[in-house]
Backbone atoms as SQL, in Angstrom:
CREATE TABLE atoms (id INTEGER PRIMARY KEY, chain TEXT, resi INTEGER, resn TEXT, atom TEXT, x REAL, y REAL, z REAL);
INSERT INTO atoms VALUES
  (1, 'A', 1, 'MET', 'N', -40.702, 34.196, 41.219),
  (2, 'A', 1, 'MET', 'CA', -40.296, 33.406, 40.094),
  (3, 'A', 1, 'MET', 'C', -41.303, 32.279, 39.885),
  (4, 'A', 2, 'VAL', 'N', -41.704, 32.118, 38.629),
  (5, 'A', 2, 'VAL', 'CA', -42.698, 31.127, 38.276),
  (6, 'A', 2, 'VAL', 'C', -41.979, 29.820, 37.906),
  (7, 'A', 3, 'PRO', 'N', -42.329, 28.746, 38.543),
  (8, 'A', 3, 'PRO', 'CA', -41.659, 27.489, 38.195),
  (9, 'A', 3, 'PRO', 'C', -42.049, 27.030, 36.785),
  (10, 'A', 4, 'ARG', 'N', -41.081, 26.530, 36.111),
  (11, 'A', 4, 'ARG', 'CA', -41.321, 26.012, 34.760),
  (12, 'A', 4, 'ARG', 'C', -41.951, 24.627, 34.868),
  (13, 'A', 5, 'PRO', 'N', -42.775, 24.313, 33.912),
  (14, 'A', 5, 'PRO', 'CA', -43.346, 22.965, 33.953),
  (15, 'A', 5, 'PRO', 'C', -42.246, 21.935, 33.644),
  (16, 'A', 6, 'ARG', 'N', -42.309, 20.885, 34.323),
  (17, 'A', 6, 'ARG', 'CA', -41.305, 19.833, 34.163),
  (18, 'A', 6, 'ARG', 'C', -41.620, 19.008, 32.914),
  (19, 'A', 7, 'VAL', 'N', -40.602, 18.943, 32.041),
  (20, 'A', 7, 'VAL', 'CA', -40.771, 18.179, 30.810),
  (21, 'A', 7, 'VAL', 'C', -40.113, 16.826, 31.015),
  (22, 'A', 8, 'GLU', 'N', -40.884, 15.814, 30.873),
  (23, 'A', 8, 'GLU', 'CA', -40.334, 14.477, 31.041),
  (24, 'A', 8, 'GLU', 'C', -39.776, 14.004, 29.708),
  (25, 'A', 9, 'ARG', 'N', -38.608, 13.453, 29.799),
  (26, 'A', 9, 'ARG', 'CA', -37.984, 12.911, 28.591),
  (27, 'A', 9, 'ARG', 'C', -38.644, 11.591, 28.242),
  (28, 'A', 10, 'HIS', 'N', -38.721, 11.407, 26.965),
  (29, 'A', 10, 'HIS', 'CA', -39.295, 10.161, 26.480),
  (30, 'A', 10, 'HIS', 'C', -38.277, 9.048, 26.709),
  (31, 'A', 11, 'LYS', 'N', -38.663, 8.084, 27.452),
  (32, 'A', 11, 'LYS', 'CA', -37.767, 6.973, 27.718),
  (33, 'A', 11, 'LYS', 'C', -37.902, 5.940, 26.614),
  (34, 'A', 12, 'VAL', 'N', -36.735, 5.608, 26.071),
  (35, 'A', 12, 'VAL', 'CA', -36.696, 4.626, 24.987),
  (36, 'A', 12, 'VAL', 'C', -35.974, 3.399, 25.511),
  (37, 'A', 13, 'SER', 'N', -36.540, 2.266, 25.248),
  (38, 'A', 13, 'SER', 'CA', -35.917, 1.033, 25.733),
  (39, 'A', 13, 'SER', 'C', -34.608, 0.773, 24.980),
  (40, 'A', 14, 'HIS', 'N', -33.781, -0.055, 25.588),
  (41, 'A', 14, 'HIS', 'CA', -32.495, -0.385, 24.989),
  (42, 'A', 14, 'HIS', 'C', -32.688, -1.098, 23.647),
  (43, 'A', 15, 'ALA', 'N', -33.671, -1.949, 23.550),
  (44, 'A', 15, 'ALA', 'CA', -33.937, -2.668, 22.303),
  (45, 'A', 15, 'ALA', 'C', -34.329, -1.695, 21.189),
  (46, 'A', 16, 'THR', 'N', -35.095, -0.663, 21.535),
  (47, 'A', 16, 'THR', 'CA', -35.488, 0.329, 20.543),
  (48, 'A', 16, 'THR', 'C', -34.285, 1.142, 20.094),
  (49, 'A', 17, 'GLN', 'N', -33.384, 1.466, 21.030),
  (50, 'A', 17, 'GLN', 'CA', -32.181, 2.200, 20.661),
  (51, 'A', 17, 'GLN', 'C', -31.320, 1.385, 19.700),
  (52, 'A', 18, 'LEU', 'N', -31.183, 0.092, 19.975),
  (53, 'A', 18, 'LEU', 'CA', -30.398, -0.759, 19.085),
  (54, 'A', 18, 'LEU', 'C', -31.043, -0.864, 17.709),
  (55, 'A', 19, 'ALA', 'N', -32.374, -0.899, 17.671),
  (56, 'A', 19, 'ALA', 'CA', -33.077, -1.010, 16.394),
  (57, 'A', 19, 'ALA', 'C', -32.935, 0.272, 15.578),
  (58, 'A', 20, 'GLN', 'N', -32.772, 1.423, 16.239),
  (59, 'A', 20, 'GLN', 'CA', -32.663, 2.696, 15.540),
  (60, 'A', 20, 'GLN', 'C', -31.261, 2.950, 14.998),
  (61, 'A', 21, 'ARG', 'N', -30.264, 2.243, 15.475),
  (62, 'A', 21, 'ARG', 'CA', -28.901, 2.427, 14.980),
  (63, 'A', 21, 'ARG', 'C', -28.804, 1.934, 13.541),
  (64, 'A', 22, 'PRO', 'N', -27.971, 2.606, 12.745),
  (65, 'A', 22, 'PRO', 'CA', -27.804, 2.102, 11.380),
  (66, 'A', 22, 'PRO', 'C', -27.066, 0.768, 11.389),
  (67, 'A', 23, 'ALA', 'N', -27.439, -0.069, 10.476),
  (68, 'A', 23, 'ALA', 'CA', -26.812, -1.389, 10.391),
  (69, 'A', 23, 'ALA', 'C', -25.361, -1.237, 9.939),
  (70, 'A', 24, 'PRO', 'N', -24.463, -2.038, 10.472),
  (71, 'A', 24, 'PRO', 'CA', -23.073, -1.955, 10.023),
  (72, 'A', 24, 'PRO', 'C', -22.965, -2.376, 8.559),
  (73, 'A', 25, 'ASP', 'N', -21.962, -1.822, 7.896),
  (74, 'A', 25, 'ASP', 'CA', -21.755, -2.160, 6.497),
  (75, 'A', 25, 'ASP', 'C', -21.420, -3.639, 6.367),
  (76, 'A', 26, 'PRO', 'N', -22.018, -4.289, 5.414),
  (77, 'A', 26, 'PRO', 'CA', -21.664, -5.700, 5.228),
  (78, 'A', 26, 'PRO', 'C', -20.212, -5.809, 4.770),
  (79, 'A', 27, 'ALA', 'N', -19.632, -6.960, 4.986),
  (80, 'A', 27, 'ALA', 'CA', -18.241, -7.175, 4.586),
  (81, 'A', 27, 'ALA', 'C', -18.122, -6.968, 3.078),
  (82, 'A', 28, 'ARG', 'N', -17.098, -6.257, 2.703),
  (83, 'A', 28, 'ARG', 'CA', -16.875, -5.946, 1.299),
  (84, 'A', 28, 'ARG', 'C', -16.333, -7.184, 0.595),
  (85, 'A', 29, 'HIS', 'N', -16.807, -7.419, -0.596),
  (86, 'A', 29, 'HIS', 'CA', -16.325, -8.546, -1.379),
  (87, 'A', 29, 'HIS', 'C', -15.292, -8.042, -2.373),
  (88, 'A', 30, 'TYR', 'N', -14.172, -8.710, -2.424),
  (89, 'A', 30, 'TYR', 'CA', -13.078, -8.340, -3.305),
  (90, 'A', 30, 'TYR', 'C', -12.968, -9.368, -4.422),
  (91, 'A', 31, 'SER', 'N', -12.446, -8.915, -5.547),
  (92, 'A', 31, 'SER', 'CA', -12.227, -9.805, -6.674),
  (93, 'A', 31, 'SER', 'C', -10.812, -10.367, -6.599),
  (94, 'A', 32, 'LYS', 'N', -10.721, -11.676, -6.548),
  (95, 'A', 32, 'LYS', 'CA', -9.415, -12.330, -6.489),
  (96, 'A', 32, 'LYS', 'C', -8.652, -12.095, -7.798),
  (97, 'A', 33, 'GLY', 'N', -9.366, -12.126, -8.918),
  (98, 'A', 33, 'GLY', 'CA', -8.732, -11.896, -10.217),
  (99, 'A', 33, 'GLY', 'C', -8.166, -10.500, -10.342),
  (100, 'A', 34, 'LEU', 'N', -8.914, -9.502, -9.857),
  (101, 'A', 34, 'LEU', 'CA', -8.422, -8.125, -9.909),
  (102, 'A', 34, 'LEU', 'C', -7.209, -7.942, -9.009),
  (103, 'A', 35, 'ALA', 'N', -7.223, -8.568, -7.852),
  (104, 'A', 35, 'ALA', 'CA', -6.085, -8.462, -6.942),
  (105, 'A', 35, 'ALA', 'C', -4.828, -9.064, -7.565),
  (106, 'A', 36, 'VAL', 'N', -4.971, -10.206, -8.235),
  (107, 'A', 36, 'VAL', 'CA', -3.815, -10.832, -8.893),
  (108, 'A', 36, 'VAL', 'C', -3.351, -9.978, -10.069),
  (109, 'A', 37, 'LEU', 'N', -4.284, -9.429, -10.833),
  (110, 'A', 37, 'LEU', 'CA', -3.931, -8.566, -11.959),
  (111, 'A', 37, 'LEU', 'C', -3.175, -7.333, -11.483),
  (112, 'A', 38, 'LEU', 'N', -3.631, -6.731, -10.396),
  (113, 'A', 38, 'LEU', 'CA', -2.922, -5.579, -9.837),
  (114, 'A', 38, 'LEU', 'C', -1.532, -5.964, -9.347),
  (115, 'A', 39, 'ALA', 'N', -1.404, -7.171, -8.785),
  (116, 'A', 39, 'ALA', 'CA', -0.093, -7.635, -8.319),
  (117, 'A', 39, 'ALA', 'C', 0.870, -7.819, -9.482),
  (118, 'A', 40, 'VAL', 'N', 0.364, -8.328, -10.601),
  (119, 'A', 40, 'VAL', 'CA', 1.234, -8.574, -11.757),
  (120, 'A', 40, 'VAL', 'C', 1.593, -7.275, -12.470),
  (121, 'A', 41, 'LEU', 'N', 0.612, -6.395, -12.670),
  (122, 'A', 41, 'LEU', 'CA', 0.858, -5.182, -13.446),
  (123, 'A', 41, 'LEU', 'C', 1.469, -4.047, -12.628),
  (124, 'A', 42, 'PHE', 'N', 0.955, -3.834, -11.424),
  (125, 'A', 42, 'PHE', 'CA', 1.387, -2.688, -10.626),
  (126, 'A', 42, 'PHE', 'C', 1.834, -3.092, -9.229),
  (127, 'A', 43, 'GLY', 'N', 2.316, -4.308, -9.099),
  (128, 'A', 43, 'GLY', 'CA', 2.717, -4.816, -7.794),
  (129, 'A', 43, 'GLY', 'C', 3.885, -4.072, -7.194),
  (130, 'A', 44, 'TYR', 'N', 4.796, -3.589, -8.031),
  (131, 'A', 44, 'TYR', 'CA', 5.951, -2.852, -7.515),
  (132, 'A', 44, 'TYR', 'C', 5.544, -1.542, -6.860),
  (133, 'A', 45, 'LEU', 'N', 4.334, -1.063, -7.123),
  (134, 'A', 45, 'LEU', 'CA', 3.804, 0.133, -6.470),
  (135, 'A', 45, 'LEU', 'C', 2.919, -0.213, -5.270),
  (136, 'A', 46, 'GLY', 'N', 2.681, -1.490, -5.029),
  (137, 'A', 46, 'GLY', 'CA', 1.846, -1.922, -3.914),
  (138, 'A', 46, 'GLY', 'C', 0.363, -1.801, -4.195),
  (139, 'A', 47, 'ALA', 'N', -0.031, -1.717, -5.466),
  (140, 'A', 47, 'ALA', 'CA', -1.441, -1.499, -5.822),
  (141, 'A', 47, 'ALA', 'C', -2.339, -2.612, -5.297),
  (142, 'A', 48, 'HIS', 'N', -1.877, -3.848, -5.380),
  (143, 'A', 48, 'HIS', 'CA', -2.699, -4.973, -4.919),
  (144, 'A', 48, 'HIS', 'C', -2.913, -4.911, -3.411),
  (145, 'A', 49, 'LEU', 'N', -1.920, -4.440, -2.676),
  (146, 'A', 49, 'LEU', 'CA', -2.066, -4.345, -1.222),
  (147, 'A', 49, 'LEU', 'C', -2.945, -3.163, -0.828),
  (148, 'A', 50, 'PHE', 'N', -2.864, -2.065, -1.576),
  (149, 'A', 50, 'PHE', 'CA', -3.799, -0.963, -1.334),
  (150, 'A', 50, 'PHE', 'C', -5.227, -1.433, -1.590),
  (151, 'A', 51, 'TYR', 'N', -5.429, -2.213, -2.645),
  (152, 'A', 51, 'TYR', 'CA', -6.756, -2.736, -2.973),
  (153, 'A', 51, 'TYR', 'C', -7.285, -3.643, -1.867),
  (154, 'A', 52, 'LEU', 'N', -6.408, -4.457, -1.298),
  (155, 'A', 52, 'LEU', 'CA', -6.831, -5.394, -0.259),
  (156, 'A', 52, 'LEU', 'C', -6.907, -4.759, 1.124),
  (157, 'A', 53, 'GLY', 'N', -6.450, -3.527, 1.274),
  (158, 'A', 53, 'GLY', 'CA', -6.561, -2.825, 2.552),
  (159, 'A', 53, 'GLY', 'C', -5.359, -2.951, 3.466),
  (160, 'A', 54, 'ASP', 'N', -4.258, -3.521, 2.989),
  (161, 'A', 54, 'ASP', 'CA', -3.026, -3.620, 3.789),
  (162, 'A', 54, 'ASP', 'C', -2.173, -2.388, 3.522),
  (163, 'A', 55, 'ARG', 'N', -2.392, -1.335, 4.285),
  (164, 'A', 55, 'ARG', 'CA', -1.762, -0.044, 4.003),
  (165, 'A', 55, 'ARG', 'C', -0.264, -0.016, 4.290),
  (166, 'A', 56, 'LYS', 'N', 0.181, -0.588, 5.405),
  (167, 'A', 56, 'LYS', 'CA', 1.598, -0.488, 5.770),
  (168, 'A', 56, 'LYS', 'C', 2.507, -1.197, 4.771),
  (169, 'A', 57, 'PRO', 'N', 2.245, -2.465, 4.426),
  (170, 'A', 57, 'PRO', 'CA', 3.123, -3.077, 3.422),
  (171, 'A', 57, 'PRO', 'C', 3.005, -2.413, 2.054),
  (172, 'A', 58, 'ALA', 'N', 1.811, -1.909, 1.720),
  (173, 'A', 58, 'ALA', 'CA', 1.642, -1.225, 0.436),
  (174, 'A', 58, 'ALA', 'C', 2.509, 0.027, 0.380),
  (175, 'A', 59, 'LEU', 'N', 2.531, 0.782, 1.473),
  (176, 'A', 59, 'LEU', 'CA', 3.391, 1.968, 1.525),
  (177, 'A', 59, 'LEU', 'C', 4.860, 1.591, 1.469),
  (178, 'A', 60, 'ALA', 'N', 5.225, 0.469, 2.068),
  (179, 'A', 60, 'ALA', 'CA', 6.618, 0.013, 2.005),
  (180, 'A', 60, 'ALA', 'C', 7.005, -0.320, 0.571),
  (181, 'A', 61, 'TYR', 'N', 6.127, -0.994, -0.174),
  (182, 'A', 61, 'TYR', 'CA', 6.405, -1.304, -1.582),
  (183, 'A', 61, 'TYR', 'C', 6.563, 0.001, -2.370),
  (184, 'A', 62, 'LEU', 'N', 5.630, 0.923, -2.167),
  (185, 'A', 62, 'LEU', 'CA', 5.643, 2.172, -2.921),
  (186, 'A', 62, 'LEU', 'C', 6.888, 3.001, -2.612),
  (187, 'A', 63, 'LEU', 'N', 7.214, 3.157, -1.343),
  (188, 'A', 63, 'LEU', 'CA', 8.379, 3.970, -0.973),
  (189, 'A', 63, 'LEU', 'C', 9.685, 3.325, -1.434),
  (190, 'A', 64, 'THR', 'N', 9.781, 2.016, -1.343),
  (191, 'A', 64, 'THR', 'CA', 10.985, 1.333, -1.820),
  (192, 'A', 64, 'THR', 'C', 11.166, 1.553, -3.318),
  (193, 'A', 65, 'THR', 'N', 10.090, 1.441, -4.073),
  (194, 'A', 65, 'THR', 'CA', 10.171, 1.663, -5.513),
  (195, 'A', 65, 'THR', 'C', 10.572, 3.098, -5.824),
  (196, 'A', 66, 'LEU', 'N', 9.999, 4.075, -5.111),
  (197, 'A', 66, 'LEU', 'CA', 10.336, 5.475, -5.364),
  (198, 'A', 66, 'LEU', 'C', 11.783, 5.789, -5.021),
  (199, 'A', 67, 'VAL', 'N', 12.275, 5.213, -3.928),
  (200, 'A', 67, 'VAL', 'CA', 13.683, 5.425, -3.557),
  (201, 'A', 67, 'VAL', 'C', 14.598, 4.812, -4.607),
  (202, 'A', 68, 'CYS', 'N', 14.267, 3.630, -5.080),
  (203, 'A', 68, 'CYS', 'CA', 15.092, 2.965, -6.103),
  (204, 'A', 68, 'CYS', 'C', 15.071, 3.736, -7.424),
  (205, 'A', 69, 'ILE', 'N', 13.929, 4.283, -7.784),
  (206, 'A', 69, 'ILE', 'CA', 13.868, 5.118, -8.991),
  (207, 'A', 69, 'ILE', 'C', 14.739, 6.354, -8.806),
  (208, 'A', 70, 'GLY', 'N', 14.701, 6.928, -7.602),
  (209, 'A', 70, 'GLY', 'CA', 15.567, 8.074, -7.309),
  (210, 'A', 70, 'GLY', 'C', 17.036, 7.727, -7.433),
  (211, 'A', 71, 'LEU', 'N', 17.435, 6.560, -6.948),
  (212, 'A', 71, 'LEU', 'CA', 18.830, 6.119, -7.084),
  (213, 'A', 71, 'LEU', 'C', 19.218, 5.977, -8.545),
  (214, 'A', 72, 'MET', 'N', 18.300, 5.448, -9.349),
  (215, 'A', 72, 'MET', 'CA', 18.599, 5.285, -10.763),
  (216, 'A', 72, 'MET', 'C', 18.679, 6.629, -11.480),
  (217, 'A', 73, 'LEU', 'N', 17.880, 7.589, -11.032),
  (218, 'A', 73, 'LEU', 'CA', 17.906, 8.909, -11.673),
  (219, 'A', 73, 'LEU', 'C', 19.184, 9.685, -11.360),
  (220, 'A', 74, 'ILE', 'N', 19.735, 9.483, -10.180),
  (221, 'A', 74, 'ILE', 'CA', 20.961, 10.216, -9.854),
  (222, 'A', 74, 'ILE', 'C', 22.214, 9.474, -10.299),
  (223, 'A', 75, 'ALA', 'N', 22.066, 8.260, -10.817),
  (224, 'A', 75, 'ALA', 'CA', 23.235, 7.478, -11.235),
  (225, 'A', 75, 'ALA', 'C', 23.972, 8.143, -12.395),
  (226, 'A', 76, 'VAL', 'N', 23.257, 8.641, -13.380),
  (227, 'A', 76, 'VAL', 'CA', 23.908, 9.242, -14.549),
  (228, 'A', 76, 'VAL', 'C', 24.609, 10.544, -14.198),
  (229, 'A', 77, 'PRO', 'N', 23.963, 11.466, -13.461),
  (230, 'A', 77, 'PRO', 'CA', 24.713, 12.674, -13.095),
  (231, 'A', 77, 'PRO', 'C', 25.938, 12.380, -12.227),
  (232, 'A', 78, 'VAL', 'N', 25.844, 11.390, -11.363),
  (233, 'A', 78, 'VAL', 'CA', 26.998, 11.034, -10.541),
  (234, 'A', 78, 'VAL', 'C', 28.102, 10.470, -11.414),
  (235, 'A', 79, 'ALA', 'N', 27.740, 9.660, -12.401),
  (236, 'A', 79, 'ALA', 'CA', 28.741, 9.076, -13.289),
  (237, 'A', 79, 'ALA', 'C', 29.426, 10.152, -14.129),
  (238, 'A', 80, 'ASN', 'N', 28.717, 11.218, -14.463),
  (239, 'A', 80, 'ASN', 'CA', 29.295, 12.286, -15.273),
  (240, 'A', 80, 'ASN', 'C', 29.980, 13.369, -14.449),
  (241, 'A', 81, 'SER', 'N', 29.846, 13.306, -13.134),
  (242, 'A', 81, 'SER', 'CA', 30.394, 14.383, -12.315),
  (243, 'A', 81, 'SER', 'C', 31.910, 14.295, -12.228),
  (244, 'A', 82, 'ALA', 'N', 32.519, 15.440, -12.032),
  (245, 'A', 82, 'ALA', 'CA', 33.976, 15.501, -11.891),
  (246, 'A', 82, 'ALA', 'C', 34.383, 15.365, -10.434),
  (247, 'A', 83, 'ALA', 'N', 33.409, 15.131, -9.557),
  (248, 'A', 83, 'ALA', 'CA', 33.708, 15.038, -8.131),
  (249, 'A', 83, 'ALA', 'C', 34.578, 13.825, -7.825),
  (250, 'A', 84, 'PHE', 'N', 34.509, 12.821, -8.677),
  (251, 'A', 84, 'PHE', 'CA', 35.280, 11.613, -8.441),
  (252, 'A', 84, 'PHE', 'C', 36.583, 11.605, -9.228),
  (253, 'A', 85, 'GLY', 'N', 36.931, 12.721, -9.776),
  (254, 'A', 85, 'GLY', 'CA', 38.176, 12.799, -10.533),
  (255, 'A', 85, 'GLY', 'C', 37.950, 12.448, -11.989),
  (256, 'A', 86, 'ALA', 'N', 39.020, 12.506, -12.730),
  (257, 'A', 86, 'ALA', 'CA', 38.931, 12.242, -14.162),
  (258, 'A', 86, 'ALA', 'C', 38.928, 10.749, -14.463),
  (259, 'A', 87, 'GLY', 'N', 39.112, 9.924, -13.442),
  (260, 'A', 87, 'GLY', 'CA', 39.201, 8.483, -13.666),
  (261, 'A', 87, 'GLY', 'C', 37.843, 7.824, -13.763),
  (262, 'A', 88, 'MET', 'N', 37.830, 6.569, -13.442),
  (263, 'A', 88, 'MET', 'CA', 36.626, 5.751, -13.560),
  (264, 'A', 88, 'MET', 'C', 35.787, 5.744, -12.283),
  (265, 'A', 89, 'GLY', 'N', 36.159, 6.528, -11.281),
  (266, 'A', 89, 'GLY', 'CA', 35.431, 6.510, -10.005),
  (267, 'A', 89, 'GLY', 'C', 33.972, 6.873, -10.147),
  (268, 'A', 90, 'GLY', 'N', 33.687, 7.929, -10.911),
  (269, 'A', 90, 'GLY', 'CA', 32.299, 8.347, -11.111),
  (270, 'A', 90, 'GLY', 'C', 31.493, 7.299, -11.837),
  (271, 'A', 91, 'ALA', 'N', 32.100, 6.663, -12.830),
  (272, 'A', 91, 'ALA', 'CA', 31.394, 5.628, -13.589),
  (273, 'A', 91, 'ALA', 'C', 31.091, 4.423, -12.712),
  (274, 'A', 92, 'VAL', 'N', 32.049, 4.073, -11.849),
  (275, 'A', 92, 'VAL', 'CA', 31.830, 2.923, -10.965),
  (276, 'A', 92, 'VAL', 'C', 30.707, 3.208, -9.984),
  (277, 'A', 93, 'VAL', 'N', 30.707, 4.406, -9.387),
  (278, 'A', 93, 'VAL', 'CA', 29.648, 4.766, -8.445),
  (279, 'A', 93, 'VAL', 'C', 28.306, 4.862, -9.166),
  (280, 'A', 94, 'GLY', 'N', 28.300, 5.422, -10.374),
  (281, 'A', 94, 'GLY', 'CA', 27.063, 5.518, -11.149),
  (282, 'A', 94, 'GLY', 'C', 26.492, 4.156, -11.484),
  (283, 'A', 95, 'ILE', 'N', 27.349, 3.242, -11.903),
  (284, 'A', 95, 'ILE', 'CA', 26.886, 1.884, -12.212),
  (285, 'A', 95, 'ILE', 'C', 26.381, 1.190, -10.948),
  (286, 'A', 96, 'PHE', 'N', 27.069, 1.414, -9.830),
  (287, 'A', 96, 'PHE', 'CA', 26.625, 0.836, -8.564),
  (288, 'A', 96, 'PHE', 'C', 25.230, 1.333, -8.192),
  (289, 'A', 97, 'LEU', 'N', 25.005, 2.643, -8.303),
  (290, 'A', 97, 'LEU', 'CA', 23.689, 3.205, -7.974),
  (291, 'A', 97, 'LEU', 'C', 22.617, 2.684, -8.925),
  (292, 'A', 98, 'LEU', 'N', 22.980, 2.567, -10.199),
  (293, 'A', 98, 'LEU', 'CA', 22.031, 2.063, -11.183),
  (294, 'A', 98, 'LEU', 'C', 21.638, 0.613, -10.872),
  (295, 'A', 99, 'LEU', 'N', 22.621, -0.206, -10.566),
  (296, 'A', 99, 'LEU', 'CA', 22.335, -1.603, -10.237),
  (297, 'A', 99, 'LEU', 'C', 21.587, -1.740, -8.914),
  (298, 'A', 100, 'LEU', 'N', 21.914, -0.894, -7.958),
  (299, 'A', 100, 'LEU', 'CA', 21.212, -0.925, -6.668),
  (300, 'A', 100, 'LEU', 'C', 19.739, -0.561, -6.842),
  (301, 'A', 101, 'GLY', 'N', 19.470, 0.470, -7.640),
  (302, 'A', 101, 'GLY', 'CA', 18.080, 0.860, -7.895),
  (303, 'A', 101, 'GLY', 'C', 17.310, -0.197, -8.660),
  (304, 'A', 102, 'ALA', 'N', 17.937, -0.746, -9.712),
  (305, 'A', 102, 'ALA', 'CA', 17.261, -1.775, -10.511),
  (306, 'A', 102, 'ALA', 'C', 17.050, -3.045, -9.692),
  (307, 'A', 103, 'GLY', 'N', 18.017, -3.386, -8.859),
  (308, 'A', 103, 'GLY', 'CA', 17.865, -4.571, -8.016),
  (309, 'A', 103, 'GLY', 'C', 16.766, -4.405, -6.987),
  (310, 'A', 104, 'GLY', 'N', 16.647, -3.210, -6.426),
  (311, 'A', 104, 'GLY', 'CA', 15.574, -2.954, -5.460),
  (312, 'A', 104, 'GLY', 'C', 14.208, -3.061, -6.090),
  (313, 'A', 105, 'ILE', 'N', 14.058, -2.518, -7.294),
  (314, 'A', 105, 'ILE', 'CA', 12.771, -2.598, -7.980),
  (315, 'A', 105, 'ILE', 'C', 12.466, -4.051, -8.355),
  (316, 'A', 106, 'ALA', 'N', 13.473, -4.784, -8.806),
  (317, 'A', 106, 'ALA', 'CA', 13.273, -6.197, -9.141),
  (318, 'A', 106, 'ALA', 'C', 12.850, -6.989, -7.906),
  (319, 'A', 107, 'TYR', 'N', 13.459, -6.693, -6.762),
  (320, 'A', 107, 'TYR', 'CA', 13.102, -7.387, -5.521),
  (321, 'A', 107, 'TYR', 'C', 11.642, -7.117, -5.144),
  (322, 'A', 108, 'VAL', 'N', 11.240, -5.863, -5.213),
  (323, 'A', 108, 'VAL', 'CA', 9.855, -5.514, -4.859),
  (324, 'A', 108, 'VAL', 'C', 8.885, -6.167, -5.841),
  (325, 'A', 109, 'TYR', 'N', 9.240, -6.186, -7.125),
  (326, 'A', 109, 'TYR', 'CA', 8.351, -6.796, -8.108),
  (327, 'A', 109, 'TYR', 'C', 8.237, -8.311, -7.897),
  (328, 'A', 110, 'LEU', 'N', 9.345, -8.966, -7.566),
  (329, 'A', 110, 'LEU', 'CA', 9.274, -10.402, -7.278),
  (330, 'A', 110, 'LEU', 'C', 8.430, -10.677, -6.039),
  (331, 'A', 111, 'ARG', 'N', 8.526, -9.805, -5.035),
  (332, 'A', 111, 'ARG', 'CA', 7.659, -9.941, -3.850),
  (333, 'A', 111, 'ARG', 'C', 6.196, -9.793, -4.243),
  (334, 'A', 112, 'ALA', 'N', 5.910, -8.862, -5.156),
  (335, 'A', 112, 'ALA', 'CA', 4.531, -8.655, -5.606),
  (336, 'A', 112, 'ALA', 'C', 4.022, -9.885, -6.368),
  (337, 'A', 113, 'LEU', 'N', 4.869, -10.482, -7.206),
  (338, 'A', 113, 'LEU', 'CA', 4.464, -11.700, -7.901),
  (339, 'A', 113, 'LEU', 'C', 4.206, -12.831, -6.910),
  (340, 'A', 114, 'PHE', 'N', 5.038, -12.923, -5.888),
  (341, 'A', 114, 'PHE', 'CA', 4.816, -13.920, -4.836),
  (342, 'A', 114, 'PHE', 'C', 3.501, -13.638, -4.113),
  (343, 'A', 115, 'ASP', 'N', 3.194, -12.362, -3.880),
  (344, 'A', 115, 'ASP', 'CA', 1.899, -12.006, -3.282),
  (345, 'A', 115, 'ASP', 'C', 0.746, -12.455, -4.174),
  (346, 'A', 116, 'GLY', 'N', 0.911, -12.329, -5.498),
  (347, 'A', 116, 'GLY', 'CA', -0.120, -12.794, -6.424),
  (348, 'A', 116, 'GLY', 'C', -0.365, -14.286, -6.298),
  (349, 'A', 117, 'VAL', 'N', 0.712, -15.040, -6.137),
  (350, 'A', 117, 'VAL', 'CA', 0.575, -16.489, -5.935),
  (351, 'A', 117, 'VAL', 'C', -0.117, -16.764, -4.599),
  (352, 'A', 118, 'ARG', 'N', 0.245, -16.000, -3.572),
  (353, 'A', 118, 'ARG', 'CA', -0.395, -16.174, -2.262),
  (354, 'A', 118, 'ARG', 'C', -1.883, -15.833, -2.317),
  (355, 'A', 119, 'ILE', 'N', -2.253, -14.845, -3.128),
  (356, 'A', 119, 'ILE', 'CA', -3.671, -14.502, -3.278),
  (357, 'A', 119, 'ILE', 'C', -4.411, -15.668, -3.920),
  (358, 'A', 120, 'LEU', 'N', -3.828, -16.239, -4.968),
  (359, 'A', 120, 'LEU', 'CA', -4.472, -17.368, -5.638),
  (360, 'A', 120, 'LEU', 'C', -4.586, -18.583, -4.724),
  (361, 'A', 121, 'ALA', 'N', -3.562, -18.795, -3.884),
  (362, 'A', 121, 'ALA', 'CA', -3.567, -19.958, -2.994),
  (363, 'A', 121, 'ALA', 'C', -4.392, -19.736, -1.739),
  (364, 'A', 122, 'GLY', 'N', -4.826, -18.514, -1.503),
  (365, 'A', 122, 'GLY', 'CA', -5.625, -18.223, -0.312),
  (366, 'A', 122, 'GLY', 'C', -4.826, -17.833, 0.906),
  (367, 'A', 123, 'GLY', 'N', -3.541, -17.578, 0.752),
  (368, 'A', 123, 'GLY', 'CA', -2.694, -17.202, 1.880),
  (369, 'A', 123, 'GLY', 'C', -2.697, -15.714, 2.174),
  (370, 'A', 124, 'LEU', 'N', -3.191, -14.898, 1.242),
  (371, 'A', 124, 'LEU', 'CA', -3.243, -13.452, 1.434),
  (372, 'A', 124, 'LEU', 'C', -4.687, -13.024, 1.246),
  (373, 'A', 125, 'GLU', 'N', -5.312, -12.628, 2.338),
  (374, 'A', 125, 'GLU', 'CA', -6.723, -12.271, 2.352),
  (375, 'A', 125, 'GLU', 'C', -6.889, -10.762, 2.505),
  (376, 'A', 126, 'PRO', 'N', -8.027, -10.212, 2.106),
  (377, 'A', 126, 'PRO', 'CA', -8.295, -8.802, 2.347),
  (378, 'A', 126, 'PRO', 'C', -8.360, -8.492, 3.840),
  (379, 'A', 127, 'ALA', 'N', -8.043, -7.264, 4.192),
  (380, 'A', 127, 'ALA', 'CA', -8.023, -6.870, 5.598),
  (381, 'A', 127, 'ALA', 'C', -9.434, -6.787, 6.186),
  (382, 'A', 128, 'ASN', 'N', -10.426, -6.353, 5.402),
  (383, 'A', 128, 'ASN', 'CA', -11.770, -6.152, 5.958),
  (384, 'A', 128, 'ASN', 'C', -12.851, -6.685, 5.033),
  (385, 'A', 129, 'GLY', 'N', -12.696, -7.866, 4.579),
  (386, 'A', 129, 'GLY', 'CA', -13.691, -8.445, 3.696),
  (387, 'A', 129, 'GLY', 'C', -13.298, -9.860, 3.303),
  (388, 'A', 130, 'LYS', 'N', -13.836, -10.281, 2.197),
  (389, 'A', 130, 'LYS', 'CA', -13.506, -11.621, 1.715),
  (390, 'A', 130, 'LYS', 'C', -13.591, -11.647, 0.205),
  (391, 'A', 131, 'PHE', 'N', -12.985, -12.692, -0.370),
  (392, 'A', 131, 'PHE', 'CA', -13.036, -12.867, -1.830),
  (393, 'A', 131, 'PHE', 'C', -14.336, -13.526, -2.187);
C-alpha cells in the first residue's frame, strides 16, 4: 500500500475567521407614526403588535377578535332556534351572545388605542429595533 501524501490544512487565525463572518443585520428602524396608525385602524387584529414584533400579544388580540366575531355570528341562529322553546329564551341567549361578542371586540380595540398612546409616549417599543 502506497502512503498518501499528507495534506496540511490551511490554518486560519481566529481574527481572520471573525472577519470572514457576515456582519449582523443592523437594528431595524420602525416608524412610530405607522405603528400608531396600525393601532388605530387595525388594532383589534393586533396589526400594530405584529409590526413591532410582539407575536404573543398580537396573536391574543387576533384570536380574541375572531372568537368574538364567531359569538356574534352564532347569536342570530341561536335567537331563531326552537331549542329554547317558543318563548323568549332564544332571544335572550342571542342578545347575550351578541353583547358578549361586541363587548369583547370593544375591549380589544380600547386596548389597541391604549397601545397607540403607549407607542407615542415611548412605553411600547419594538421587540428588535428602535423608532
